[in-house]
Backbone as CSV, one residue per row, in Angstrom:
resi,resn,N_x,N_y,N_z,CA_x,CA_y,CA_z,C_x,C_y,C_z
1,MET,-11.981,-21.908,6.209,-11.549,-21.632,4.845,-12.560,-20.746,4.146
2,SER,-12.103,-19.963,3.205,-12.969,-19.000,2.544,-13.876,-19.677,1.516
3,SER,-14.818,-18.899,1.006,-15.756,-19.413,0.019,-15.081,-19.697,-1.315
4,THR,-13.831,-19.237,-1.492,-13.101,-19.472,-2.731,-12.179,-20.681,-2.602
5,GLN,-12.521,-21.621,-1.714,-11.667,-22.771,-1.441,-11.285,-23.492,-2.731
6,PHE,-9.959,-23.683,-2.885,-9.382,-24.383,-4.022,-9.655,-23.696,-5.355
7,ALA,-9.922,-22.416,-5.329,-10.172,-21.669,-6.567,-8.935,-21.597,-7.446
8,LEU,-7.747,-21.815,-6.861,-6.511,-21.757,-7.634,-5.886,-23.135,-7.802
9,LYS,-6.691,-24.174,-7.716,-6.190,-25.541,-7.804,-5.319,-25.747,-9.040
10,ASP,-4.097,-26.222,-8.786,-3.119,-26.573,-9.821,-2.511,-25.374,-10.550
11,LYS,-2.848,-24.151,-10.154,-2.181,-22.989,-10.736,-0.759,-22.902,-10.176
12,ILE,0.166,-22.460,-11.000,1.558,-22.282,-10.579,1.777,-20.809,-10.277
13,ALA,2.057,-20.512,-9.016,2.228,-19.126,-8.578,3.654,-18.878,-8.115
14,VAL,4.208,-17.760,-8.516,5.525,-17.315,-8.041,5.314,-16.096,-7.159
15,VAL,5.832,-16.152,-5.931,5.736,-15.030,-5.000,7.145,-14.620,-4.612
16,THR,7.541,-13.403,-4.963,8.880,-12.935,-4.592,8.856,-12.361,-3.176
17,GLY,10.009,-12.395,-2.529,10.088,-11.899,-1.163,9.245,-12.726,-0.208
18,ALA,9.219,-14.039,-0.402,8.306,-14.907,0.352,8.944,-15.532,1.584
19,SER,10.074,-15.023,2.009,10.730,-15.603,3.185,10.098,-15.149,4.495
20,ARG,9.357,-14.048,4.437,8.761,-13.511,5.672,7.705,-12.466,5.301
21,GLY,7.012,-11.957,6.320,6.134,-10.808,6.150,5.005,-11.011,5.159
22,ILE,4.728,-9.960,4.387,3.623,-9.971,3.441,3.794,-11.073,2.401
23,GLY,5.004,-11.256,1.892,5.242,-12.274,0.878,4.949,-13.676,1.378
24,ALA,5.399,-13.982,2.591,5.135,-15.301,3.169,3.641,-15.502,3.384
25,ALA,2.951,-14.459,3.849,1.503,-14.561,4.082,0.759,-14.800,2.772
26,ILE,1.161,-14.105,1.718,0.516,-14.304,0.420,0.774,-15.714,-0.097
27,ALA,2.019,-16.182,0.037,2.354,-17.533,-0.416,1.487,-18.568,0.286
28,LYS,1.324,-18.430,1.585,0.506,-19.382,2.347,-0.964,-19.287,1.952
29,ARG,-1.442,-18.076,1.699,-2.860,-17.912,1.345,-3.151,-18.516,-0.029
30,LEU,-2.261,-18.314,-1.003,-2.468,-18.893,-2.327,-2.393,-20.411,-2.271
31,ALA,-1.474,-20.926,-1.457,-1.356,-22.376,-1.308,-2.616,-22.961,-0.684
32,ALA,-3.219,-22.215,0.252,-4.453,-22.681,0.890,-5.591,-22.783,-0.111
33,GLU,-5.470,-22.053,-1.220,-6.500,-22.107,-2.257,-6.127,-23.057,-3.384
34,GLY,-5.110,-23.895,-3.163,-4.786,-24.951,-4.110,-3.660,-24.670,-5.068
35,ALA,-3.087,-23.465,-5.040,-1.980,-23.164,-5.947,-0.717,-23.890,-5.509
36,VAL,0.104,-24.257,-6.482,1.464,-24.707,-6.206,2.314,-23.444,-6.174
37,VAL,2.889,-23.132,-5.024,3.532,-21.833,-4.840,5.052,-21.963,-4.859
38,VAL,5.674,-21.236,-5.768,7.128,-21.127,-5.793,7.502,-19.907,-4.962
39,CYS,8.166,-20.151,-3.840,8.550,-19.085,-2.914,9.979,-18.659,-3.233
40,THR,10.176,-17.385,-3.529,11.502,-16.902,-3.860,11.909,-15.765,-2.929
41,ALA,13.192,-15.709,-2.643,13.795,-14.648,-1.826,15.283,-14.940,-1.747
42,ARG,16.008,-14.092,-1.056,17.440,-14.338,-0.867,17.714,-15.251,0.315
43,THR,16.876,-15.182,1.353,17.130,-15.928,2.588,16.539,-17.329,2.480
44,VAL,17.395,-18.314,2.315,16.940,-19.687,2.120,16.668,-20.375,3.457
45,ASP,17.589,-20.221,4.403,17.476,-20.919,5.684,17.422,-19.947,6.846
46,ASP,16.909,-20.423,7.979,16.851,-19.616,9.197,18.261,-19.312,9.706
47,GLY,18.346,-18.308,10.565,19.621,-17.990,11.189,20.127,-16.603,10.878
48,GLY,19.408,-15.849,10.062,19.832,-14.493,9.742,19.417,-13.505,10.818
49,GLU,19.774,-12.244,10.590,19.437,-11.195,11.558,17.933,-11.001,11.699
50,ILE,17.223,-11.172,10.583,15.774,-10.990,10.585,15.117,-12.367,10.542
51,PRO,14.188,-12.662,11.428,13.517,-13.968,11.417,12.809,-14.223,10.094
52,GLY,12.769,-15.491,9.706,12.063,-15.874,8.500,13.000,-16.380,7.420
53,SER,12.506,-17.327,6.618,13.294,-17.895,5.528,12.374,-18.624,4.564
54,LEU,12.887,-18.900,3.380,12.120,-19.677,2.417,11.823,-21.071,2.964
55,SER,12.813,-21.657,3.624,12.623,-22.987,4.195,11.461,-22.994,5.175
56,ARG,11.378,-21.961,6.001,10.303,-21.870,6.983,8.936,-21.726,6.290
57,THR,8.853,-20.860,5.286,7.589,-20.657,4.584,7.126,-21.950,3.909
58,VAL,8.037,-22.624,3.217,7.686,-23.867,2.530,7.269,-24.935,3.533
59,GLN,7.971,-24.998,4.664,7.627,-25.975,5.698,6.218,-25.733,6.234
60,LEU,5.874,-24.467,6.499,4.546,-24.143,7.018,3.456,-24.475,6.001
61,ILE,3.731,-24.219,4.727,2.764,-24.555,3.690,2.559,-26.068,3.620
62,GLY,3.648,-26.808,3.743,3.541,-28.259,3.733,2.741,-28.791,4.901
63,LYS,2.920,-28.204,6.081,2.197,-28.643,7.274,0.696,-28.426,7.137
64,MET,0.298,-27.408,6.386,-1.131,-27.140,6.225,-1.714,-27.881,5.028
65,GLY,-0.893,-28.743,4.408,-1.384,-29.565,3.312,-1.210,-28.975,1.938
66,GLY,-0.470,-27.861,1.847,-0.255,-27.214,0.561,1.008,-27.680,-0.127
67,GLN,1.213,-27.169,-1.334,2.392,-27.509,-2.124,3.227,-26.258,-2.372
68,ALA,4.510,-26.357,-2.094,5.386,-25.199,-2.282,6.801,-25.655,-2.575
69,LEU,7.529,-24.785,-3.239,8.924,-25.037,-3.592,9.721,-23.766,-3.336
70,ALA,10.884,-23.894,-2.727,11.763,-22.748,-2.488,12.771,-22.623,-3.621
71,VAL,12.831,-21.456,-4.224,13.812,-21.183,-5.278,14.484,-19.852,-4.945
72,PRO,15.768,-19.870,-4.591,16.457,-18.616,-4.262,16.444,-17.642,-5.432
73,CYS,16.254,-16.366,-5.111,16.286,-15.331,-6.145,16.554,-13.984,-5.506
74,ASP,17.504,-13.264,-6.064,17.767,-11.888,-5.665,17.172,-10.995,-6.746
75,VAL,16.040,-10.365,-6.450,15.307,-9.612,-7.458,16.115,-8.447,-8.013
76,ILE,17.127,-8.008,-7.299,17.921,-6.887,-7.795,18.935,-7.333,-8.845
77,ASP,19.106,-8.641,-9.009,20.122,-9.186,-9.903,19.467,-9.809,-11.136
78,ALA,19.797,-9.314,-12.316,19.159,-9.767,-13.552,19.386,-11.250,-13.805
79,ALA,20.606,-11.727,-13.582,20.900,-13.141,-13.811,20.104,-14.027,-12.867
80,SER,19.950,-13.579,-11.630,19.185,-14.339,-10.646,17.715,-14.384,-11.020
81,ARG,17.171,-13.275,-11.504,15.777,-13.233,-11.948,15.532,-14.240,-13.066
82,ALA,16.403,-14.200,-14.069,16.244,-15.086,-15.224,16.392,-16.549,-14.821
83,ALA,17.362,-16.841,-13.969,17.593,-18.224,-13.544,16.397,-18.768,-12.785
84,MET,15.786,-17.938,-11.941,14.630,-18.380,-11.173,13.476,-18.746,-12.087
85,VAL,13.151,-17.869,-13.041,12.032,-18.138,-13.944,12.322,-19.375,-14.800
86,GLN,13.555,-19.511,-15.273,13.928,-20.683,-16.061,13.749,-21.965,-15.254
87,GLN,14.116,-21.926,-13.976,13.983,-23.105,-13.127,12.516,-23.479,-12.915
88,VAL,11.679,-22.465,-12.715,10.252,-22.724,-12.510,9.634,-23.331,-13.767
89,ILE,9.942,-22.758,-14.925,9.369,-23.257,-16.175,9.888,-24.657,-16.483
90,ALA,11.165,-24.916,-16.172,11.723,-26.254,-16.386,11.019,-27.279,-15.507
91,ARG,10.636,-26.861,-14.293,10.000,-27.783,-13.343,8.506,-27.960,-13.623
92,PHE,7.811,-26.854,-13.886,6.353,-26.911,-13.983,5.803,-26.621,-15.382
93,GLY,6.635,-26.073,-16.252,6.191,-25.796,-17.607,5.549,-24.439,-17.805
94,ARG,5.291,-23.722,-16.723,4.589,-22.450,-16.874,4.596,-21.670,-15.565
95,VAL,4.223,-20.399,-15.666,3.908,-19.556,-14.511,2.537,-18.955,-14.775
96,ASP,1.584,-19.255,-13.912,0.230,-18.731,-14.078,0.021,-17.418,-13.329
97,ILE,0.676,-17.302,-12.175,0.488,-16.145,-11.292,1.857,-15.618,-10.874
98,LEU,2.037,-14.333,-10.977,3.262,-13.690,-10.488,2.880,-12.609,-9.491
99,VAL,3.387,-12.731,-8.269,3.177,-11.708,-7.250,4.515,-11.025,-6.997
100,ASN,4.631,-9.789,-7.440,5.861,-9.009,-7.256,5.804,-8.316,-5.888
101,ASN,6.303,-9.020,-4.881,6.265,-8.502,-3.521,7.613,-8.007,-3.023
102,ALA,8.702,-8.627,-3.459,10.028,-8.244,-2.978,10.267,-6.756,-3.201
103,ALA,10.763,-6.083,-2.188,10.975,-4.631,-2.280,12.041,-4.215,-1.286
104,GLY,12.501,-3.006,-1.437,13.481,-2.477,-0.504,13.456,-0.962,-0.541
105,GLY,13.830,-0.361,0.564,13.849,1.093,0.624,14.877,1.590,1.621
106,ALA,15.570,2.630,1.248,16.487,3.306,2.161,15.865,4.663,2.460
107,PHE,15.248,4.783,3.626,14.551,6.028,3.955,15.585,7.096,4.306
108,GLU,15.835,7.977,3.340,16.872,8.994,3.485,16.330,10.348,3.048
109,THR,16.692,11.372,3.785,16.336,12.723,3.374,17.253,13.166,2.236
110,ILE,16.909,14.243,1.563,17.572,14.642,0.332,19.079,14.845,0.507
111,ASP,19.504,15.256,1.679,20.931,15.489,1.892,21.733,14.192,1.997
112,LYS,21.059,13.064,2.118,21.757,11.788,2.270,21.581,10.843,1.084
113,ILE,20.681,11.149,0.163,20.432,10.258,-0.967,21.632,10.259,-1.909
114,THR,22.104,9.056,-2.238,23.205,8.906,-3.185,22.680,8.294,-4.485
115,HIS,23.480,8.420,-5.528,23.104,7.828,-6.808,22.949,6.316,-6.669
116,LYS,23.835,5.690,-5.915,23.794,4.243,-5.719,22.501,3.824,-5.022
117,SER,22.128,4.560,-3.983,20.896,4.253,-3.261,19.683,4.429,-4.168
118,PHE,19.674,5.518,-4.935,18.577,5.797,-5.859,18.427,4.658,-6.861
119,GLN,19.529,4.251,-7.469,19.492,3.182,-8.468,19.025,1.868,-7.858
120,TRP,19.531,1.557,-6.666,19.172,0.297,-6.004,17.676,0.214,-5.754
121,GLN,17.078,1.297,-5.270,15.656,1.278,-4.955,14.806,1.132,-6.210
122,PHE,15.203,1.785,-7.296,14.445,1.637,-8.532,14.654,0.262,-9.165
123,GLU,15.822,-0.314,-8.983,16.075,-1.645,-9.546,15.212,-2.703,-8.873
124,ILE,15.178,-2.702,-7.553,14.437,-3.746,-6.845,12.932,-3.512,-6.868
125,ASN,12.500,-2.255,-6.861,11.072,-1.949,-6.751,10.370,-1.737,-8.089
126,VAL,11.130,-1.441,-9.134,10.500,-1.138,-10.420,11.023,-2.048,-11.536
127,PHE,12.328,-1.988,-11.808,12.799,-2.749,-12.965,12.788,-4.247,-12.713
128,GLY,13.053,-4.679,-11.486,12.977,-6.110,-11.176,11.603,-6.675,-11.494
129,PRO,10.525,-6.083,-10.930,9.185,-6.545,-11.281,8.889,-6.466,-12.775
130,LEU,9.344,-5.384,-13.425,9.093,-5.237,-14.861,9.722,-6.384,-15.635
131,GLU,10.989,-6.708,-15.323,11.645,-7.766,-16.082,11.056,-9.139,-15.773
132,LEU,10.641,-9.372,-14.528,9.984,-10.639,-14.225,8.708,-10.789,-15.040
133,CYS,7.992,-9.686,-15.219,6.797,-9.720,-16.072,7.180,-10.052,-17.509
134,GLN,8.255,-9.452,-17.992,8.706,-9.749,-19.345,8.995,-11.241,-19.526
135,LEU,9.530,-11.862,-18.477,9.928,-13.261,-18.558,8.744,-14.221,-18.521
136,VAL,7.668,-13.847,-17.838,6.535,-14.776,-17.710,5.394,-14.471,-18.681
137,LEU,5.352,-13.267,-19.229,4.224,-12.874,-20.078,4.073,-13.697,-21.358
138,PRO,5.148,-14.078,-22.050,4.943,-14.855,-23.279,4.125,-16.123,-23.051
139,GLY,4.431,-16.846,-21.973,3.686,-18.058,-21.672,2.248,-17.775,-21.296
140,MET,2.030,-16.707,-20.525,0.664,-16.338,-20.146,-0.147,-15.986,-21.381
141,ARG,0.449,-15.248,-22.290,-0.256,-14.860,-23.516,-0.577,-16.087,-24.367
142,GLU,0.367,-16.998,-24.444,0.164,-18.204,-25.248,-0.991,-19.040,-24.709
143,ARG,-1.109,-19.105,-23.379,-2.172,-19.910,-22.756,-3.469,-19.133,-22.587
144,GLY,-3.413,-17.811,-22.715,-4.620,-16.995,-22.580,-5.110,-16.852,-21.159
145,TRP,-4.182,-16.987,-20.192,-4.559,-16.840,-18.780,-3.322,-16.442,-17.979
146,GLY,-3.502,-15.432,-17.130,-2.408,-15.018,-16.254,-2.888,-13.974,-15.277
147,ARG,-2.245,-13.941,-14.129,-2.547,-12.935,-13.119,-1.224,-12.388,-12.577
148,ILE,-1.096,-11.074,-12.619,0.072,-10.392,-12.070,-0.408,-9.441,-10.985
149,VAL,0.183,-9.559,-9.811,-0.176,-8.706,-8.683,1.094,-8.003,-8.203
150,ASN,1.110,-6.692,-8.288,2.246,-5.896,-7.827,1.931,-5.313,-6.452
151,ILE,2.830,-5.523,-5.506,2.612,-5.025,-4.145,3.155,-3.607,-4.034
152,SER,2.259,-2.670,-3.823,2.621,-1.257,-3.754,2.706,-0.804,-2.288
153,SER,2.561,0.474,-2.068,2.721,1.036,-0.726,1.925,2.326,-0.595
154,ALA,1.524,2.621,0.635,0.864,3.898,0.904,1.818,5.063,0.670
155,GLN,3.125,4.787,0.593,4.091,5.840,0.319,3.959,6.383,-1.100
156,ALA,3.148,5.714,-1.939,2.904,6.231,-3.284,1.977,7.444,-3.260
157,LYS,1.286,7.641,-2.143,0.443,8.831,-2.026,1.311,10.084,-2.021
158,ILE,0.892,11.104,-2.743,1.654,12.354,-2.800,1.429,13.131,-1.500
159,PRO,2.492,13.483,-0.795,2.330,14.234,0.460,1.618,15.557,0.225
160,GLU,0.751,15.911,1.141,0.013,17.168,1.050,0.376,18.078,2.216
161,GLY,0.564,19.346,1.932,0.901,20.321,2.952,1.125,21.679,2.307
162,PRO,1.614,22.639,3.065,1.889,22.522,4.500,0.616,22.611,5.344
163,PRO,0.695,22.080,6.584,1.856,21.387,7.155,1.959,19.957,6.632
164,PHE,3.197,19.453,6.516,3.440,18.087,6.085,3.568,17.175,7.297
165,LEU,3.268,15.903,7.088,3.381,14.936,8.175,4.841,14.740,8.572
166,PRO,5.105,14.472,9.853,6.478,14.255,10.313,7.199,13.172,9.528
167,ASN,6.482,12.117,9.120,7.115,11.031,8.383,7.734,11.536,7.088
168,ASP,7.047,12.452,6.401,7.571,12.996,5.155,8.670,14.025,5.404
169,ARG,8.641,14.665,6.541,9.625,15.717,6.837,10.959,15.163,7.318
170,TYR,10.923,14.084,8.107,12.126,13.664,8.809,12.649,12.275,8.444
171,TYR,11.779,11.379,7.967,12.207,9.987,7.814,12.619,9.622,6.396
172,GLY,12.397,10.500,5.438,12.944,10.317,4.102,12.380,9.209,3.245
173,PRO,11.043,9.053,3.152,10.498,8.007,2.277,10.343,8.453,0.827
174,MET,10.976,9.578,0.455,10.723,10.186,-0.849,11.052,9.259,-2.016
175,VAL,12.279,8.729,-2.078,12.664,7.906,-3.220,11.881,6.596,-3.224
176,TYR,11.711,5.978,-2.063,10.909,4.760,-1.981,9.500,5.021,-2.508
177,GLY,8.908,6.147,-2.101,7.583,6.513,-2.593,7.570,6.713,-4.095
178,MET,8.633,7.298,-4.629,8.735,7.494,-6.076,8.703,6.158,-6.806
179,THR,9.397,5.169,-6.256,9.423,3.860,-6.916,8.035,3.227,-6.925
180,LYS,7.265,3.440,-5.863,5.931,2.837,-5.800,4.939,3.577,-6.708
181,VAL,5.136,4.880,-6.879,4.344,5.607,-7.884,4.646,5.022,-9.268
182,ALA,5.919,4.796,-9.536,6.314,4.217,-10.821,5.728,2.817,-11.000
183,LEU,5.720,2.034,-9.926,5.162,0.681,-9.999,3.667,0.726,-10.308
184,ASN,2.956,1.673,-9.703,1.526,1.815,-9.983,1.287,2.193,-11.453
185,ARG,2.131,3.086,-11.965,1.996,3.482,-13.383,2.319,2.301,-14.299
186,PHE,3.294,1.513,-13.911,3.627,0.314,-14.676,2.457,-0.669,-14.668
187,THR,1.812,-0.826,-13.525,0.660,-1.721,-13.410,-0.420,-1.329,-14.401
188,ALA,-0.741,-0.047,-14.449,-1.782,0.432,-15.363,-1.359,0.272,-16.823
189,GLY,-0.112,0.608,-17.113,0.367,0.516,-18.487,0.421,-0.912,-19.001
190,LEU,0.884,-1.834,-18.157,0.964,-3.230,-18.566,-0.432,-3.810,-18.769
191,ALA,-1.369,-3.413,-17.896,-2.745,-3.877,-18.052,-3.297,-3.459,-19.404
192,ALA,-2.996,-2.234,-19.811,-3.466,-1.747,-21.111,-2.876,-2.580,-22.242
193,GLU,-1.600,-2.908,-22.148,-0.949,-3.702,-23.177,-1.482,-5.129,-23.223
194,CYS,-1.964,-5.620,-22.080,-2.439,-7.004,-22.002,-3.941,-7.144,-22.225
195,GLU,-4.625,-6.046,-22.469,-6.074,-6.104,-22.612,-6.484,-7.096,-23.697
196,GLY,-7.472,-7.931,-23.358,-7.978,-8.904,-24.303,-7.195,-10.199,-24.359
197,SER,-6.155,-10.319,-23.539,-5.287,-11.504,-23.580,-5.630,-12.542,-22.528
198,GLY,-6.570,-12.218,-21.623,-6.868,-13.127,-20.522,-5.970,-12.930,-19.322
199,ILE,-5.183,-11.851,-19.349,-4.245,-11.555,-18.259,-4.730,-10.334,-17.492
200,ALA,-4.810,-10.453,-16.177,-5.151,-9.321,-15.313,-3.897,-8.844,-14.604
201,VAL,-3.686,-7.542,-14.602,-2.544,-6.934,-13.921,-3.076,-5.902,-12.941
202,ASN,-2.866,-6.128,-11.664,-3.347,-5.202,-10.642,-2.323,-5.058,-9.532
203,GLY,-2.524,-4.057,-8.700,-1.629,-3.831,-7.571,-2.421,-3.611,-6.303
204,VAL,-1.773,-3.854,-5.176,-2.424,-3.640,-3.887,-1.413,-3.114,-2.883
205,ALA,-1.866,-2.182,-2.069,-1.042,-1.611,-1.001,-1.802,-1.730,0.307
206,PRO,-1.101,-1.812,1.431,-1.788,-1.821,2.726,-2.381,-0.459,3.042
207,VAL,-3.500,-0.461,3.770,-4.113,0.804,4.149,-3.362,1.460,5.299
208,SER,-2.624,0.662,6.051,-1.801,1.185,7.136,-0.618,0.251,7.325
209,ALA,0.252,0.548,8.252,1.474,-0.223,8.422,1.187,-1.691,8.724
210,VAL,1.946,-2.570,8.089,1.905,-3.996,8.402,3.183,-4.307,9.167
211,TYR,3.035,-4.697,10.423,4.201,-4.865,11.289,4.819,-6.241,11.055
212,THR,5.637,-6.334,10.022,6.303,-7.576,9.665,7.642,-7.698,10.388
213,GLU,8.306,-8.835,10.195,9.623,-9.037,10.795,10.624,-7.988,10.314
214,GLY,10.532,-7.654,9.004,11.446,-6.652,8.459,11.205,-5.275,9.032
215,VAL,9.942,-4.899,9.193,9.609,-3.601,9.781,10.071,-3.552,11.234
216,ALA,9.853,-4.636,11.955,10.277,-4.699,13.350,11.787,-4.516,13.459
217,TYR,12.529,-5.093,12.522,13.985,-4.972,12.537,14.412,-3.524,12.276
218,LYS,13.768,-2.884,11.303,14.123,-1.509,10.965,13.763,-0.529,12.075
219,LEU,12.676,-0.824,12.802,12.176,0.107,13.815,12.604,-0.265,15.228
220,LYS,13.562,-1.159,15.355,13.912,-1.660,16.687,14.414,-0.566,17.626
221,ASP,14.947,0.501,17.084,15.437,1.596,17.923,14.487,2.787,17.947
222,HIS,13.268,2.600,17.456,12.305,3.697,17.406,11.044,3.334,18.183
223,ALA,10.437,4.339,18.768,9.210,4.119,19.543,7.985,4.447,18.691
224,VAL,8.030,4.087,17.410,6.964,4.452,16.487,5.627,3.878,16.921
225,ARG,5.624,2.638,17.401,4.358,1.980,17.724,3.662,2.602,18.931
226,SER,4.391,3.398,19.689,3.771,4.066,20.829,3.137,5.393,20.444
227,ASP,3.358,5.822,19.195,2.748,7.059,18.696,1.239,6.856,18.596
228,PRO,0.433,7.757,19.161,-1.023,7.596,19.099,-1.574,7.602,17.673
229,LEU,-0.809,8.135,16.713,-1.253,8.153,15.314,-0.870,6.880,14.562
230,TRP,-0.062,6.019,15.200,0.398,4.793,14.550,-0.772,3.828,14.376
231,GLN,-0.921,3.299,13.171,-1.968,2.325,12.894,-1.364,1.105,12.211
232,GLU,-1.939,-0.045,12.473,-1.466,-1.285,11.869,-2.638,-2.053,11.282
233,GLU,-2.330,-2.857,10.283,-3.319,-3.798,9.778,-2.675,-5.187,9.799
234,PRO,-3.474,-6.245,9.964,-2.908,-7.591,10.006,-2.376,-7.995,8.639
235,VAL,-1.285,-8.740,8.637,-0.682,-9.163,7.381,-1.659,-9.996,6.560
236,GLU,-2.593,-10.656,7.244,-3.577,-11.475,6.534,-4.466,-10.666,5.588
237,SER,-4.670,-9.378,5.886,-5.519,-8.572,5.000,-4.852,-8.357,3.650
238,MET,-3.535,-8.196,3.639,-2.820,-8.077,2.371,-2.870,-9.393,1.604
239,ALA,-2.749,-10.506,2.328,-2.812,-11.816,1.684,-4.185,-12.053,1.072
240,GLU,-5.239,-11.669,1.798,-6.597,-11.863,1.293,-6.851,-11.001,0.061
241,ALA,-6.358,-9.771,0.076,-6.544,-8.879,-1.068,-5.772,-9.382,-2.279
242,ALA,-4.548,-9.882,-2.050,-3.762,-10.425,-3.160,-4.463,-11.631,-3.769
243,LEU,-4.997,-12.499,-2.915,-5.754,-13.643,-3.411,-6.935,-13.178,-4.263
244,ALA,-7.680,-12.209,-3.772,-8.844,-11.719,-4.517,-8.439,-11.195,-5.888
245,LEU,-7.278,-10.559,-5.985,-6.819,-10.034,-7.269,-6.391,-11.152,-8.216
246,CYS,-6.079,-12.320,-7.658,-5.766,-13.474,-8.505,-7.025,-14.110,-9.087
247,LEU,-8.176,-13.720,-8.552,-9.438,-14.332,-8.955,-10.311,-13.415,-9.812
248,VAL,-9.836,-12.192,-10.084,-10.672,-11.243,-10.820,-10.798,-11.624,-12.292
249,ASP,-11.850,-11.130,-12.908,-12.043,-11.241,-14.349,-11.277,-10.092,-15.012
250,PRO,-10.280,-10.390,-15.857,-9.487,-9.314,-16.465,-10.294,-8.359,-17.336
251,GLU,-11.463,-8.816,-17.785,-12.314,-7.930,-18.579,-13.032,-6.908,-17.698
252,LYS,-13.060,-7.174,-16.401,-13.762,-6.281,-15.478,-12.801,-5.515,-14.559
253,MET,-11.636,-6.088,-14.268,-10.707,-5.402,-13.375,-9.267,-5.705,-13.769
254,SER,-8.588,-4.700,-14.264,-7.174,-4.787,-14.596,-6.619,-3.370,-14.655
255,GLY,-5.384,-3.216,-14.229,-4.754,-1.897,-14.235,-5.036,-1.075,-13.005
256,LYS,-5.646,-1.675,-11.994,-5.996,-0.944,-10.781,-4.922,-1.131,-9.702
257,SER,-4.678,-0.075,-8.955,-3.840,-0.151,-7.751,-4.738,0.202,-6.583
258,VAL,-5.058,-0.796,-5.771,-6.056,-0.639,-4.713,-5.394,-0.685,-3.341
259,TYR,-6.163,-0.275,-2.336,-5.735,-0.411,-0.947,-6.493,-1.576,-0.329
260,SER,-5.774,-2.421,0.375,-6.293,-3.710,0.828,-7.646,-3.620,1.529
261,GLY,-7.727,-2.845,2.604,-8.961,-2.769,3.369,-10.117,-2.208,2.568
262,ASP,-9.855,-1.148,1.795,-10.903,-0.540,0.971,-11.407,-1.528,-0.075
263,PHE,-10.471,-2.241,-0.690,-10.831,-3.208,-1.726,-11.636,-4.366,-1.150
264,LEU,-11.205,-4.882,-0.004,-11.932,-5.990,0.618,-13.337,-5.564,1.031
265,ALA,-13.457,-4.323,1.503,-14.783,-3.821,1.858,-15.667,-3.689,0.616
266,GLU,-15.069,-3.228,-0.467,-15.819,-3.040,-1.711,-16.381,-4.362,-2.241
267,ILE,-15.595,-5.439,-2.115,-16.057,-6.736,-2.622,-16.677,-7.579,-1.516
268,ASN,-16.798,-6.968,-0.303,-17.421,-7.631,0.844,-16.746,-8.960,1.174
269,GLN,-15.423,-8.945,1.207,-14.641,-10.146,1.467,-14.023,-10.108,2.865
270,PRO,-14.403,-11.021,3.747,-13.758,-11.093,5.065,-12.311,-11.550,4.928
271,VAL,-11.540,-11.306,5.975,-10.161,-11.777,6.035,-10.125,-13.027,6.894
272,HIS,-9.467,-14.061,6.406,-9.409,-15.327,7.119,-7.983,-15.681,7.519
273,THR,-7.869,-16.375,8.634,-6.605,-17.016,8.973,-6.546,-18.314,8.176
274,LEU,-5.378,-18.955,8.173,-5.217,-20.136,7.348,-6.029,-21.324,7.840
275,ASP,-6.459,-21.300,9.114,-7.284,-22.399,9.595,-8.773,-22.124,9.363
276,GLY,-9.080,-21.036,8.638,-10.456,-20.768,8.252,-11.206,-19.819,9.158
277,ARG,-10.613,-19.396,10.278,-11.296,-18.473,11.180,-11.357,-17.087,10.562
278,ALA,-12.484,-16.406,10.747,-12.607,-15.028,10.271,-11.801,-14.128,11.193
279,LEU,-10.835,-13.417,10.644,-9.998,-12.530,11.434,-10.701,-11.205,11.665
280,TRP,-11.201,-10.644,10.592,-12.063,-9.477,10.680,-12.846,-9.341,9.393
281,THR,-13.935,-8.622,9.448,-14.766,-8.423,8.273,-14.668,-6.980,7.823
282,PRO,-15.002,-6.686,6.574,-14.928,-5.300,6.092,-15.717,-4.327,6.959
283,GLU,-16.834,-4.791,7.535,-17.648,-3.899,8.356,-16.979,-3.553,9.666
284,ALA,-16.039,-4.424,10.121,-15.364,-4.170,11.387,-14.336,-3.077,11.219
């Protein structure tokens, strides 16, 4: 276990997209530090096309001695967002931590992008997180404590060229990248509005691809991992960085969008598995 053991004892954390991948890893990491974690996503039970479910995440947290609750939520749906937050507040009285992890992207080149696809990506990646913040911020302000962590992406980097990378030329991450640029700007803007309130708002993106169940499903017909330029980082590094952002002093760090590995190296924080083993250190 890390040196921050139980640093989040009794905090109520909501993690969206917690049925698998980065969201599930973050939920487990926060629970390991004592938070009561509300895991939200659309997939409640196992049996779907993509492995992973809220039931599985909550079960794993329970096995490791943590506390978690599954609450279904479709982040793209306004009524579902509101119902989820209302249920959490009715059960626990508050939300101390919000991790906006749920996201979606349709990687399409300009000739294939439709208005519907454009709207969907901005709804789930930008307006969904924004409205969830609107729903939890009044309580955070009233209590004078809150942490919001927005999960961004390396696709927010502006492509440079010519020559441009093949990923930008052929795979169509343009609109998805636009949404993550918008999310980063929202992170900075919200932090400015929350200054002095005891609330920290930050974002984190992986330094390289995180090979989650969802990524594996999308890439099942592609030989991307055999590309010599392909790089991966363990999902635990994103979880460790998200945890660290839940522990920052808002007077010293808010409004930042960081990259997981760079940030962990900067604060000299190793990455741990849930059983306490060091997975890798910033120097590695």
